[in-house]
N, C-alpha and C positions, 0 to 999 in steps of 0.2 A: 439511576440506571435507565436512561431514556432510549437506549439504542434499539431494542425490539420494537417498542411501540412506533418510534420515528421512522423505522425502515419499512414497517408494513403500512403505517398511516401514510407515508409519503407516496407509496405505491397506490394504495386503494383511493386516495384523493383524485389521482388523475384519472381514474376510473369510475368516478361517480355515474350513476345511472344516465343522468342528462348529458354526460360528456362522451358516452359510448358511441352513438351514431356518428359524431363528427370524427372521433379518432379512428374508427373502423374505415372511414372513406378517405381521410387525409394524411395519417402519420405513420412512420415506423417508430415503434416505442423501444427505446434502448434503456438499459440500467446499467450503471457502473457499480458493481458490487465489489467483492473483495475476496482475496484468498483465505480470509478468516472463515470462509464455508469449510475449509479442510480441517480447522481446529489444530490439534497437535498430531500431525499425520503420522502413520506408521508406513507410508509408502513414499518413496522419495527417488526422483522427482514426482510431482503430483499431476497426473493427467486429469482431463476434466471428468473423466469417467470414474474417478475416485470419490467415494461418498463421504470421506473425512472421518475424523475421529474427535467428536465434540462432546464435552461434558454438558448436558442440559440443565444441570443444577448446580450452579457454582458462581463465583465472583466475575468470570468472563463469560458466562453463558449468555447474558443478554446481548453482548457484543456479537459472538459468533452466531447465535440463533437469529440475531436481528437480521443478518445478511442472508441467511438460509430461508427465512420466511419471505424475505422480497423476492428471491428467485422463485420459490413456490408459487407466490401470487402471479408472477409473470407468466409461468407455466400455465396456471389455471385460467388467466385471461386468454392466452393463445388458444387454449383447447375450447373455451366457451365461446369466444368472440371471434376466432380467427384472427387475433392480433399478428401484425408483423413485428417480431421482436428480435432484439439483439442484446446479448448480456455479456458484459466483460468482468472477468474476474481479475481485479487489479492486485498485482503484488506491491511490495513496499516501494513506494516511488518518493522521490526527493528532488529538491532543486531550488533555485531562487525563489524568493517571496514566500517562503514557509517562515512563519513567526518564530522567532527564537524562543518564545515563551509557550509554545503549544505542546511541549512535552514530548515531541516525536524524536525518534532516537537520533537521526542524522542532525537535525537543527539544534537539539539539546546538547550533543557533542560538540559541534562546532562552536556554539555559544559559550559553553563552559571553557573550552581551550582558548577562544579569543579573550575571555574575561581573566585567564590566568588561574582559573579554578580547576580541581581535579575532574577528569571525566568520570562520571559515575556508571558503572555497569552493574546490572542486576545479575545475580547468579556468578558462576565462575568464568562467564564469557564465552562458553563453549557452544551455546545456542546459535543456530545459523539462521541467516536471512538472505534474500536475493534482492539487491537494491537496483532499481531502474531510474535512469534520469528521465526527467520530465518530459524532455522532448521525444524521447522513445515512447513513452507512455501515449502521449498525445498523437503521435503518428499511428500507434497500434488502434487507439480508439477511432480515430478518422478512418482508417482502412476497414475496420470492423462495420462502422456504421454505413459506409458506403459499399459493402459487399452484399452478396446474395445469401449468406450464410446465416440461417435462422434456425438451425437444429438444436441449439443450445448454447450453454456458456463457452467462452473462449478465454483462456489464460492470456493475460497481458502482463508479462514481467521479464526480469532479466534472469537467465538461467545460470549466471555465475554466483555461486553460493560462497559466502564468507562468514566466518564467526563474529559474534558481536566484539569479541576482543580484537580481532583482526581490524574490524571498522574503527574501533577506539584507537588503536595504536597508528592507523593510517592517519586519522583525523588529527592526531597529537603531532605526528610528524609533518604533515602538510601544512598545519597552522604555524608551527615553529619555522619551517623553511620559508613560507610566504611573508611572514611577519619579522623575521629575524629574532624571533622570541626564544631566548635561551635561559635556562634549559626548557625543554619541552614539557608540558604539564603531566602530572602523574595520573594513574588511573586508580580510581578507588572502587571496591566491590561491595554491593549492598545484597541483601537477601532477594533471592528469586521470587517474583510473584507466583501466587497460586495459578495453576493450569497454564503458565506461559509456554508457548509452544516451543519445542527444542529444534524443530527444523522447518524450514519453508523454502521450496524450490520449484519453480513451474516447469512442467513438461510443455515445451513451446511447439511440438510437432504439429498440432492443429493450426496454430496460428500461421506457422511458415506454409503450410500445405494449402489452406484456404484463404489466407490473406496476403501471403507472400511478405510477412512481416517478421522481422526479429530485431532485437535491440543492438545498437551499434556503439553506444557511448560507454567507455570503460568506467568503472567505479573512481579510479584516481582523476580521470579527466572531468567527470561530473563533480567530484568533490571540490576540484580546484575552482570551477566556475562558481560553486555555491559558496564556498569560504570567501571568494573575492566579493560576492554580493552582500554577505553578512558585514564584511569589513566596511563597504561603502554605507551600509544601512546604520553601522555604529557611528560612522562620522557625520550621519544626519540625526543622531540622537535617538534613532528608533529601534533600540536594541535592549530587550530584557531577557534575562535568563530564567529557564524555568527551575523551579525547586523540586526535587524528587521527594 
């Protein structure tokens, strides 16, 4: 469970005492954290002012709290040293060059479907996520880093919410139509992990107002790009399926 220490240590390392004078003079510090700070939210969509709903003592706590401690450290450095900071709360992001074996939901679903294996969905598939394509995410981060907004975190995510079952069905259908694979793969349901969030959707009002940013790539369009990349990767022999 390395997430909490790595998030905190990574932030503190860049602010070692010998680095502070240099960083104060020359840099704007930015941190790409995560929508995991919201935990299993009771407010939807989630604005940056929402404090979240996190279990601090459980199997997911190191992951959620690791993101929260990173933000707390950035706040502390700003208050103590006058740091110019930018903080992005990135929601589920996907796209080409995500390893098929990394266990993330989009790449895992695509890899399973391309291999002719059932797509494995944890729980009953009703949990929701908001998936943003990597180019939208990169554009949002670029705009944030080059903006003057330093008051606090900014959500960077797609506000179009889908259930995990909808994602699985879309992947199965797109893989089947792209590869002429018939019949399309089935969907297999597995037990839901403890404390797995039931919903996740950003309120993008702040990003739109301060950065002039909003996502433009639809889930279907992004999945088509990603599936094509995975097919090309398979042809190069670089494709391994994650086992859940």
